[in-house]
KOLSESE-276100 format. One line per 10 residues: number of its first residue (from 1); their letters; for each residue x, y, z of C-alpha. Coordinates in steps of 0.05 Angstrom, whole numbers. Last residue first. Example, Ala and Ser with C-alpha at 12.3 -4.5 7.8 and 13.67 -1.06 7.14 Angstrom:
! KOLSESE-276100
2> SA> 273/-21/143  246/-90/156
This chain:
! KOLSESE-276100
689> GVKDGPQAGE> 2224/2980/821  2202/2932/875  2254/2916/928  2260/2845/955  2249/2845/1030  2208/2781/1031  2229/2736/973  2209/2735/899  2215/2665/869  2143/2659/845
679> HVDLLRLKGD> 2118/2725/818  2081/2770/866  2007/2782/856  1975/2850/872  1919/2848/923  1850/2859/895  1801/2914/914  1730/2908/886  1690/2965/855  1668/2931/790
669> ATAASLIMGE> 1723/2966/750  1777/2938/795  1815/2977/847  1884/2944/848  1919/2932/914  1983/2956/947  1994/2944/1022  2010/3008/1061  2060/3021/1116  2068/3014/1191
659> SVGFKAMKRP> 1995/3017/1214  1987/3033/1288  1931/3006/1330  1856/2994/1327  1830/3053/1368  1835/3104/1311  1885/3076/1261  1950/3111/1282  1997/3120/1223  2070/3100/1216
649> AFNAVAIVMR> 2107/3143/1165  2108/3112/1096  2174/3080/1077  2156/3007/1067  2102/3011/1014  2076/2940/1009  2074/2886/956  2044/2819/976  2067/2747/983  2015/2698/1010
639> GNLEAPNPYS> 2029/2654/1071  1963/2672/1105  1915/2704/1054  1863/2649/1064  1859/2670/1137  1825/2734/1114  1760/2699/1095  1714/2757/1075  1769/2784/1027  1739/2838/982
629> AAIGSFIVRK> 1697/2871/1037  1756/2867/1085  1800/2909/1039  1814/2969/1084  1886/2951/1101  1920/2953/1169  1995/2940/1170  2035/2907/1225  2110/2898/1216  2166/2846/1218
619> EFGFDLDFKL> 2238/2862/1201  2294/2851/1150  2255/2798/1112  2193/2842/1106  2151/2793/1146  2080/2818/1153  2026/2814/1206  1965/2840/1169  1902/2868/1203  1841/2873/1159
609> LKTSGEVAEC> 1797/2935/1160  1729/2950/1131  1675/2924/1178  1711/2949/1239  1697/2935/1313  1740/2873/1316  1792/2875/1260  1790/2815/1214  1852/2772/1210  1915/2762/1169
599> NLVKAVRMDI> 1976/2725/1194  2047/2714/1170  2034/2750/1104  2101/2753/1067  2128/2820/1043  2157/2844/977  2180/2916/981  2160/2984/954  2202/3045/973  2169/3107/945
589> KMFADFSAQE> 2222/3162/934  2233/3134/864  2165/3159/842  2183/3231/858  2248/3225/819  2212/3196/759  2167/3257/757  2092/3251/759  2044/3265/702  1973/3281/723
579> AVPAYKGEEA> 1928/3223/741  1893/3181/689  1818/3190/695  1783/3139/738  1747/3084/701  1672/3072/697  1656/3145/687  1598/3130/641  1583/3056/639  1586/3021/572
569> PATEAATQIS> 1518/2998/549  1490/2933/576  1476/2876/528  1538/2833/536  1545/2845/611  1472/2830/624  1477/2766/585  1539/2746/625  1504/2761/691  1443/2720/670
559> QKNAEILDDV> 1488/2663/648  1527/2661/713  1463/2664/753  1434/2607/712  1497/2566/722  1493/2573/797  1421/2552/798  1434/2494/750  1488/2468/797  1440/2474/856
549> QKQEVRQMLH> 1386/2435/820  1437/2384/795  1457/2369/867  1386/2347/883  1347/2375/942  1299/2323/969  1224/2331/961  1175/2356/1013  1104/2343/1037  1084/2278/1005
539> EYKNIAHEGL> 1009/2272/1007  977/2236/1066  903/2222/1061  863/2260/1113  861/2252/1188  804/2232/1234  811/2247/1308  809/2212/1374  854/2262/1410  896/2312/1372
529> TTRTHEWTIA> 949/2321/1425  971/2385/1458  1040/2416/1472  1067/2443/1406  995/2445/1379  982/2507/1421  1030/2544/1377  978/2542/1322  972/2499/1259  909/2514/1219
519> PINLFQAANA> 838/2489/1208  853/2417/1227  848/2355/1183  919/2330/1197  934/2327/1122  906/2397/1112  944/2423/1172  1007/2391/1142  997/2431/1079  992/2496/1119
509> ATQPLVPALC> 1053/2476/1160  1092/2461/1096  1073/2530/1071  1094/2565/1136  1161/2530/1143  1203/2575/1189  1149/2600/1236  1114/2532/1230  1173/2491/1254  1150/2482/1326
499> ATLMSFANIL> 1078/2472/1302  1103/2419/1253  1141/2385/1309  1078/2379/1350  1037/2353/1291  1091/2302/1274  1091/2278/1346  1015/2270/1340  1024/2229/1277  1078/2187/1311
489> ESCVEHLRAE> 1036/2175/1373  978/2153/1330  1025/2105/1294  1048/2075/1360  977/2068/1389  946/2038/1327  1004/1988/1321  995/1971/1395  921/1959/1385  933/1914/1324
479> QGEQKALEWP> 988/1874/1358  948/1809/1365  979/1776/1304  1044/1806/1280  1053/1834/1210  1032/1905/1226  1076/1904/1287  1135/1892/1240  1121/1954/1198  1108/1992/1262
469> KNADVYENVA> 1180/1981/1284  1176/2000/1359  1250/2016/1371  1261/2045/1301  1200/2089/1306  1220/2112/1376  1289/2129/1350  1254/2170/1297  1217/2208/1351  1281/2221/1390
459> DSLAMIDRLA> 1316/2245/1326  1258/2293/1313  1266/2319/1384  1339/2333/1369  1317/2366/1305  1272/2413/1344  1329/2429/1393  1376/2445/1336  1322/2487/1303  1312/2529/1366
449> RAYERTEYSE> 1387/2538/1376  1396/2562/1304  1336/2608/1312  1364/2646/1372  1320/2706/1355  1305/2719/1430  1231/2702/1420  1248/2642/1376  1294/2613/1429  1243/2627/1484
439> AIRESEAALK> 1191/2589/1444  1237/2530/1437  1246/2527/1513  1172/2537/1521  1154/2477/1478  1207/2429/1505  1159/2396/1555  1110/2382/1499  1161/2339/1463  1175/2297/1525
429> ALLASNDVDK> 1101/2290/1540  1091/2265/1469  1142/2209/1480  1112/2191/1548  1044/2182/1516  985/2195/1563  945/2236/1512  947/2179/1462  875/2181/1437  875/2136/1376
419> LRGEFRKAIF> 877/2167/1307  826/2153/1253  842/2144/1179  801/2080/1172  844/2044/1222  884/1993/1181  893/2027/1114  893/2101/1131  928/2096/1199  980/2047/1170
409> GAARAAINVY> 995/2093/1112  1003/2154/1156  1058/2124/1200  1124/2124/1162  1106/2184/1118  1088/2226/1179  1156/2214/1210  1192/2222/1143  1170/2295/1142  1219/2311/1199
399> KGVLDSNVRA> 1281/2268/1200  1302/2248/1129  1265/2303/1092  1273/2364/1135  1336/2348/1173  1377/2303/1128  1357/2329/1060  1358/2402/1083  1425/2393/1118  1460/2356/1061
389> IFDNLNLDID> 1438/2402/1005  1454/2466/1044  1520/2436/1069  1541/2428/996  1519/2499/981  1554/2531/1041  1513/2593/1054  1554/2630/1105  1531/2676/1161  1559/2743/1184
379> EVKSNLKAAI> 1549/2759/1257  1513/2814/1295  1487/2767/1349  1416/2742/1362  1426/2677/1324  1418/2655/1252  1448/2595/1217  1389/2547/1222  1344/2605/1199  1384/2610/1135
369> YYRMWEPNLK> 1378/2535/1121  1304/2532/1138  1284/2592/1095  1328/2565/1039  1293/2498/1037  1227/2534/1047  1237/2569/981  1233/2502/944  1279/2505/884  1240/2512/819
359> QELYSKATIF> 1297/2544/779  1252/2605/770  1247/2612/845  1322/2614/856  1330/2659/795  1280/2709/823  1312/2710/891  1378/2730/859  1441/2690/872  1507/2727/871
349> TGRSKSMKQG> 1539/2658/874  1547/2653/798  1622/2652/802  1628/2716/761  1571/2749/798  1604/2736/865  1575/2735/935  1632/2747/984  1667/2682/1000  1660/2624/1049
339> DVTLFGHAFV> 1617/2581/1003  1568/2638/996  1574/2698/1043  1514/2732/1076  1523/2795/1117  1511/2808/1191  1448/2821/1231  1422/2882/1269  1361/2882/1315  1337/2951/1337
329> GTPTRHGSFH> 1292/2947/1398  1234/2983/1431  1239/3039/1379  1227/3111/1400  1159/3144/1412  1142/3210/1376  1148/3284/1394  1193/3309/1338  1254/3307/1383  1243/3234/1401
319> LMAPWFLAHF> 1229/3208/1331  1286/3243/1295  1334/3224/1352  1313/3151/1349  1322/3152/1273  1390/3187/1269  1426/3146/1322  1408/3072/1324  1374/3066/1257  1420/3110/1216
309> YLIDKGIFHY> 1485/3085/1246  1462/3013/1243  1457/3015/1167  1515/2968/1152  1495/2920/1207  1434/2898/1167  1366/2914/1196  1307/2886/1235  1269/2944/1267  1224/2932/1328
299> METESGAQFF> 1165/2970/1356  1126/2950/1418  1062/2981/1445  1062/3019/1511  1066/3086/1475  1099/3141/1516  1104/3188/1456  1052/3170/1404  1073/3120/1350  1035/3055/1364
289> ENFDVGIRDC> 971/3082/1395  973/3138/1344  962/3090/1286  897/3062/1314  881/3001/1271  821/3002/1224  843/2952/1170  855/2996/1110  873/3063/1143  918/3025/1192
279> LNQFSAMYGV> 955/2993/1134  970/3059/1100  991/3087/1167  1038/3028/1176  1070/3039/1108  1078/3113/1122  1108/3102/1191  1159/3054/1164  1172/3102/1106  1196/3152/1158
269> PADLWVYFYK> 1257/3107/1157  1269/3126/1083  1248/3200/1089  1311/3225/1123  1359/3176/1090  1336/3199/1021  1359/3270/1033  1299/3316/1034  1298/3362/975  1317/3434/962
259> GPADPIEFGF> 1296/3468/896  1245/3512/932  1255/3515/1008  1189/3532/1042  1174/3458/1056  1230/3412/1033  1217/3380/965  1205/3305/968  1248/3259/926  1282/3251/859
249> YPADRSIDWD> 1337/3302/856  1357/3356/806  1358/3395/850  1398/3403/913  1400/3355/972  1381/3365/1045  1388/3326/1111  1461/3345/1127  1472/3314/1195  1508/3348/1253
239> SLANEGEGLW> 1569/3311/1277  1573/3264/1337  1639/3268/1374  1695/3222/1351  1744/3279/1339  1732/3305/1409  1687/3258/1449  1654/3192/1434  1584/3176/1410  1608/3136/1350
229> EKMKNLAEPQ> 1652/3090/1392  1598/3082/1445  1549/3066/1388  1595/3010/1364  1596/2979/1433  1520/2983/1435  1516/2946/1368  1558/2889/1395  1516/2886/1459  1450/2884/1420
219> LHPQIRGDSL> 1409/2948/1423  1346/2976/1456  1351/2925/1512  1284/2889/1523  1263/2872/1595  1207/2822/1605  1145/2839/1647  1092/2815/1597  1076/2888/1578  1149/2900/1561
209> KSEGGTWAKL> 1200/2940/1601  1244/2978/1553  1320/2985/1554  1375/3037/1554  1447/3041/1530  1427/3068/1462  1375/3113/1494  1419/3145/1547  1477/3159/1499  1427/3182/1448
199> FDACEGLKFF> 1395/3233/1495  1463/3261/1514  1485/3264/1441  1423/3300/1415  1457/3368/1408  1507/3337/1360  1449/3314/1316  1433/3385/1297  1393/3365/1235  1425/3406/1180
189> FHESERLVPT> 1395/3443/1121  1437/3463/1061  1448/3528/1024  1495/3520/965  1564/3545/946  1599/3516/886  1663/3477/880  1680/3447/813  1678/3374/791  1728/3344/742
179> AGSVASYPKI> 1687/3305/691  1681/3229/692  1607/3235/676  1570/3202/734  1629/3181/778  1650/3254/777  1724/3265/789  1767/3285/848  1842/3298/840  1855/3294/915
169> LETPAYTTGC> 1793/3284/958  1781/3334/1014  1719/3364/981  1685/3296/987  1687/3303/1063  1728/3252/1102  1728/3183/1132  1792/3141/1137  1787/3066/1129  1857/3056/1100
159> VECNDGYQDP> 1839/3021/1035  1764/3031/1030  1772/3106/1038  1710/3143/1062  1659/3195/1041  1676/3216/970  1692/3146/944  1762/3122/930  1794/3114/860  1867/3121/881
149> AHCKPCEGKV> 1899/3105/949  1933/3168/974  1938/3143/1046  1907/3205/1079  1876/3249/1025  1848/3188/989  1852/3199/913  1788/3209/875  1715/3191/870  1651/3232/874
139> FRDPLFMEKE> 1583/3200/864  1585/3167/932  1586/3235/968  1527/3265/929  1546/3307/869  1512/3373/854  1484/3373/784  1497/3405/717  1513/3339/682  1575/3369/649
129> PDFLQEIVRS> 1594/3419/703  1588/3365/758  1586/3404/824  1625/3391/888  1597/3426/949  1616/3488/989  1568/3501/1046  1518/3555/1065  1483/3535/1129  1411/3524/1150
119> EIKGNAKLAC> 1396/3497/1220  1344/3447/1244  1339/3423/1317  1307/3485/1346  1244/3447/1368  1203/3484/1315  1252/3457/1263  1246/3387/1290  1170/3391/1288  1173/3419/1217
109> YIKESFAKNE> 1218/3362/1194  1174/3310/1228  1111/3337/1195  1144/3344/1127  1169/3273/1128  1101/3248/1154  1062/3283/1099  1109/3260/1044  1108/3189/1071  1032/3187/1072
99> PSHTSYYNSY> 1028/3215/1001  1073/3159/975  1142/3153/945  1167/3114/1005  1131/3053/976  1087/2999/1007  1089/2926/1030  1035/2916/1082  1019/2860/1132  1080/2827/1103
89> GIHFGTFDAL> 1082/2751/1101  1149/2732/1069  1131/2666/1036  1195/2663/994  1154/2673/930  1120/2732/965  1189/2764/973  1206/2756/900  1137/2780/876  1142/2840/922
79> HEERVRAIMD> 1209/2859/893  1185/2854/822  1122/2894/836  1163/2947/871  1211/2950/812  1155/2966/764  1127/3022/807  1198/3048/818  1210/3053/743  1145/3088/727
69> EPALGQKQAA> 1153/3140/782  1225/3153/761  1201/3170/690  1232/3122/642  1286/3125/588  1324/3068/620  1386/3111/632  1341/3167/660  1308/3118/708  1376/3094/732
59> LMVPTGHTDD> 1399/3167/742  1339/3185/785  1343/3121/825  1417/3132/838  1404/3206/857  1355/3192/913  1286/3166/928  1251/3098/924  1262/3057/987  1211/3001/973
49> ACCYHCEHGR> 1165/2985/1031  1159/2945/1095  1108/2932/1149  1097/2871/1194  1039/2879/1244  1036/2834/1306  976/2826/1351  997/2767/1395  966/2698/1394  1029/2656/1401
39> LKQFRVWVDT> 1025/2636/1328  1024/2711/1312  1089/2722/1351  1122/2662/1316  1100/2688/1248  1132/2755/1264  1198/2724/1286  1202/2679/1225  1185/2738/1179  1240/2781/1208
29> QIHEVMHGLH> 1295/2729/1199  1269/2712/1130  1269/2786/1111  1339/2796/1137  1372/2736/1105  1330/2747/1042  1366/2811/1026  1432/2773/1020  1395/2721/979  1383/2772/924
19> ISGNAYPLAS> 1328/2822/909  1342/2859/844  1365/2930/837  1348/3004/840  1288/3010/885  1328/3003/949  1301/2950/996  1270/2980/1059  1299/2953/1124  1252/2903/1157
9> TVLIKRKTM> 1196/2926/1202  1157/2901/1263  1099/2933/1300  1076/2895/1363  1015/2895/1408  1023/2842/1462  971/2796/1492  990/2778/1563  992/2702/1574
């Protein structure tokens, strides 16, 4: 087998909040893959860091009365403690606020500038006169210029899905102070991304040939389809990218541009390089071998689907046009829902990693459950808490660890702790034959398939136990040799299954190695037996999940949210200013009607839109609404009565179709969009007024 050299990263958690189970989906997915590569004997480095720059970090530090450097140092320690608690085995966990990252950011910027890919322009930008600061897109809110939904962010409307510049908002206000912003001119620096379109079209649709002969596409099929949409022509053509921000800003100052700072999304992915350089300096690895143009090493980024734009367009272009290698593959995953719904603080399902660990739940339970849901597609996964309890108890306790428990006692008491050589066992040959199939599933990130196959093998082993009944053999005269053989087969089967599960259950594998009296579990143990070998006393490897533990976890998260709400100061700019007075005649021009939802479904290719088939009584219509984030299970809206504007002109929604109106929703203080309720008795077509 060819030994591969691999660099792997997870997206950098932002240094302005706690780690929750949504983060853990990505870091568990990455960690499983990395551990598998190491078990196979490859050189694999896993680097990550806290993403520390930007306006939100600056403002959060100010609110806490801390210097940003002090706040991000504390947050990094908290993040690392959470990840370590879930057995995430980074080679290095660093910070983007580092000398290495500053040097690489400046180097890449200067190389892009020398390559003619940086341009300065004077632009008009919204400025908060009270806070005396330019406002980033997400710190401006106002009325959507297209559908006129209120309280929308400065870069896109969550109701109709339109993207726009913050200067296009109607009645804009600062999300920091609530003040009405003013336009001011400012010089900004742009990465001429539009000039990179031909390269990006080739790269996104391309592939790499690996040292072992396999072919690795740069993107998943779903991600590639999205790239084709973003790399279109005309209105869909790639725009140049504003990579600068004005002071005050927490970040790195741009060379030869006093008061101008690199936008956080420029130096955040450069943080992968910085973290790896920091590791290389400590352990003596050649950094250039991994990042020089034409490198034959492999580099993979595991990310959430919401940041695909940056990793599949900006980042490869930055690397290529600054003279570096590009990624071998970018692997995007979906979001995590809990019990079929978006994680909720009020329901206690916005579960932090810290609370999970503090409630003494085994982190490997969650590692297994999440891995059992993951595949290579860009799909959301659901944490069903009842299924979590049932699956962990059935698979890990009932099927897997139970194998060792059923045989270890006989080996210890009857055979002085020594196994018999069972190299010719048909049962073990069956397990060994599945090794490469399971390896292929891990390699291609088809973890759900791998774990299904492993549990099917566990079922076969348990059937062997029930067929041979070692507890009865122990009572029968003359069956000593057979008892020794059967129990030795079971311990060897347990060793093989442990090796298969080791990427997912690293701590259990380490404990099992102690029991099996071997230095460590390796992938070789998936297909080899232990021979005539002495094992140690068996200690129970895993407890069952109890319903009370999960109930207490949910309650703890409710309590922590309630406490935070009671002690936190009132947010500045929490509510939008009341709009200017409108005349009664103007209001009466809007025709609002009750409509019944015949069918509601997610829109393929959009993370924001839901498609509603509505019955207005007098006719049926289709309306698209940008509320997908608030309703992750759109089918639950079927049959519901809603209020919709019936006399808006039909509007083409990019490639998705025509929207024939607008559904009304309330923008809550916590940023969610909620459909307005209709009183019982109202019928489709009824006029609202």
